[in-house]
C-alpha positions in Angstrom: -16.0 -50.0 -16.3 -15.8 -48.7 -12.7 -12.1 -49.4 -12.6 -11.5 -47.4 -15.8 -13.5 -44.4 -14.4 -11.4 -44.6 -11.2 -8.1 -44.5 -13.2 -9.4 -41.6 -15.3 -10.3 -39.6 -12.2 -6.9 -40.5 -10.5 -5.0 -39.4 -13.6 -7.0 -36.1 -13.8 -6.1 -35.4 -10.1 -2.4 -36.2 -10.5 -2.2 -33.9 -13.6 -4.1 -31.1 -11.6 -1.8 -31.5 -8.6 1.4 -31.4 -10.7 0.4 -28.4 -12.8 -1.3 -26.3 -10.1 1.8 -25.5 -8.0 3.8 -24.4 -11.1 0.9 -22.2 -12.3 0.3 -20.8 -8.9 3.9 -20.0 -8.1 4.2 -18.1 -11.4 1.3 -15.8 -10.3 2.4 -15.4 -6.7 5.9 -13.9 -7.0 5.9 -10.4 -8.4 8.6 -9.3 -10.8 11.9 -7.7 -9.6 11.9 -3.9 -10.1 14.3 -1.0 -10.1 11.7 1.7 -9.3 8.1 2.1 -8.5 5.4 4.5 -7.3 2.9 3.2 -4.7 -0.4 4.6 -3.6 -1.3 3.9 0.0 -4.7 4.9 1.4 -4.7 6.4 4.9 -7.5 7.8 7.1 -7.1 10.8 9.3 -10.6 10.0 10.6 -13.4 7.6 9.9 -17.2 8.3 10.0 -19.3 6.2 12.3 -22.5 6.2 14.4 -25.7 7.9 13.5 -26.4 11.2 11.8 -26.5 14.0 14.3 -28.9 17.0 14.3 -26.7 18.7 11.8 -27.1 15.7 9.4 -23.5 14.6 9.7 -22.2 11.3 11.2 -19.8 11.3 14.1 -16.0 11.2 13.4 -13.3 9.2 15.0 -9.8 10.7 14.7 -7.1 8.2 14.0 -3.3 8.3 14.1 -1.7 6.8 11.0 1.7 5.2 10.4 2.9 4.6 6.9 5.4 1.7 6.9 7.8 1.1 4.0 9.5 -2.3 4.2 12.3 -3.5 2.0 11.6 -7.2 1.3 14.8 -7.8 -0.5 17.3 -9.9 1.5 20.3 -8.8 -0.5 20.0 -5.2 -1.7 18.9 -1.8 -0.3 16.5 0.7 -1.8 16.1 4.4 -1.7 12.9 6.3 -1.1 12.9 9.4 -3.2 9.5 10.9 -2.4 6.8 10.5 0.2 3.9 12.9 -0.4 0.7 13.1 1.8 -2.5 14.1 0.0 -5.9 15.0 1.3 -9.4 13.8 0.2 -9.4 16.4 -2.6 -6.1 15.3 -4.1 -4.1 18.3 -2.8 -0.6 17.8 -1.4 -0.7 18.5 2.3 2.9 17.6 3.2 6.1 16.3 1.7 7.7 14.0 4.2 11.2 13.9 2.9 13.5 16.6 1.5 16.4 14.2 0.6 16.4 10.5 -0.3 16.1 8.0 2.5 18.1 4.7 2.1 16.6 1.5 3.5 19.0 -1.5 3.8 18.2 -5.0 2.8 15.3 -6.3 5.0 15.1 -2.9 6.7 12.1 -0.5 7.1 11.1 3.0 7.9 7.9 4.8 8.8 6.1 8.1 8.6 3.6 9.3 11.1 0.4 11.4 11.1 -0.9 12.5 14.5 -4.5 11.7 15.4 -5.3 15.4 16.0 -4.3 16.1 12.3 -7.6 15.9 10.5 -6.3 17.7 7.4 -6.2 14.5 5.2 -9.8 13.5 5.7 -11.5 10.2 5.0 -9.8 9.9 1.5 -6.2 10.8 2.5 -3.4 9.0 0.9 0.4 8.7 0.5 2.3 8.3 -2.7 5.7 6.8 -2.2 8.3 6.7 -4.9 11.4 4.4 -4.6 14.3 3.2 -6.6 17.2 0.7 -6.4 20.5 0.3 -8.2 19.5 -3.2 -9.4 16.1 -5.0 -9.6 14.9 -6.0 -6.2 11.8 -7.5 -4.6 9.0 -5.0 -4.4 8.7 -3.4 -0.9 5.6 -3.7 1.2 4.0 -0.3 1.6 1.1 -0.1 4.1 -0.6 2.2 6.5 -1.7 1.3 10.0 -4.5 3.4 11.5 -5.0 3.4 15.3 -7.2 5.0 17.9 -7.0 4.2 21.7 -9.5 5.0 24.3 -9.3 3.7 27.8 -8.5 0.0 27.7 -9.8 -0.4 24.1 -8.4 0.2 20.7 -9.4 0.4 17.1 -6.8 -0.5 14.5 -6.7 -1.5 10.8 -4.2 -1.8 8.0 -4.4 -0.6 4.4 -2.1 -2.1 1.8 -0.6 0.1 -0.9 -0.7 -0.6 -4.6 1.6 0.2 -7.4 0.5 3.1 -9.7 1.8 4.8 -12.8 2.7 8.4 -12.5 1.7 10.5 -15.6 3.6 13.6 -16.6 1.1 16.2 -17.7 2.2 18.0 -20.8 2.8 21.7 -20.3 0.2 24.1 -21.7 1.7 26.1 -24.5 0.8 29.8 -24.6 -1.5 30.8 -27.5 0.3 32.6 -30.3 
C-alpha cells in the first residue's frame, strides 16, 4: 500500500516537472511585434518626510533618464515618438522631431534634469516604435536618481504596453 502511494506521488511529480517548463516558457516569451506604444512612469520629484507648516510634505527633485533598449539580436527598430507628459496628462515636451533608429541590441536614452519639476509626481513618457519585421519587444524603463554628498537615491520604473485610441473628431452642429 505504501509502495503504491509512493509510485503515485512520484508519477505526479514527474508529470508536473515535464509539463511545467513547457507551460512556463509559453508565458515568459512575449510575442514578436512590428510596432507598439509604451507608457513609462517617471518622477520629476517625490514627496517625503513630514508635513510642514503649510500642510505639504517635502519634495526631493530627481533627474530622470528614459532608456529604450532594442532586445532583438538581428533587427533594428525605429522610435517614431517620445512624448513627456505631466501629472495632469498635458504634453510638456516632444523629445524627437524625426525618427530615431536603434540597431539590433542597441539603445538610446532621453534625459530630464533634476531642476525640471514640470512633470510632477505623475509624469510619464509615451514611446511609440516600429520595425520593418516583427522583433522582440524593447525594454523601456526610466531611471530616477538624486545624489547628495556621498549618498544617492535611485530607482527604476518599467514601462508597459498601451493602446493608443484615436478620438473621433467632433462634427459641427448643422
